[in-house]
Residue, then its C-alpha position, 0 to 999 in steps of 0.5 A: m937556381k938550386t934542387l931541394a931533394i923531396t924526403r917522403d916519409e914511410k907512408k908517402v904521406r908527407a913530402t919534405v925539403d930542407c930549406t933555409d927554415g928547415e925541413v919543411s912541407i912542399y904542399s904547406n911551403c913550397a907551394f906558397c913560396i915566391h922562390c918555387k920555380g919549379i917541379r922536377i920529376g926525374e930529368k924533367i922541370y916542369p914550371s910551378p903552376q901558381e907562378t905561371a897562374m901569377q903570370n897569367i891571371s887575366g880576368k876571364q875566370s875569377d881570380d880564386e878559380v885560377l889560384m885554386n886550380a893552379a894549387m891542385q895542379f901543383n898537388s897532381l905534380a908533387a904527388s910523383a916530383t923528386g926535387i924542388e926548383c928554388d930560386d933562394d941562392q940568398n937563402t932568405g926562407f919562405r916568403s909568401r907568393y901572396r903577399r902585396 
């Protein structure tokens, strides 16, 4: 597992990490990548909301609603994050979490 440091632009609108695929947005890449296992805020690591949602889909709510809530939670955590916990130790790059 590695920690990818987040780089923010001057206006703090864009947040990126250096991935095997190059510099990528945490909002459009990491959030949907199977390698994203957590969000680091200071010294604390929060599990990836999407990872947790995929493990806990139970049918009580619609799957779409569960995944939408996870995406919103990821965005909230990412706003103050300092790093992304990535398990891509083989350097394979982005792999979609939602492919079957």
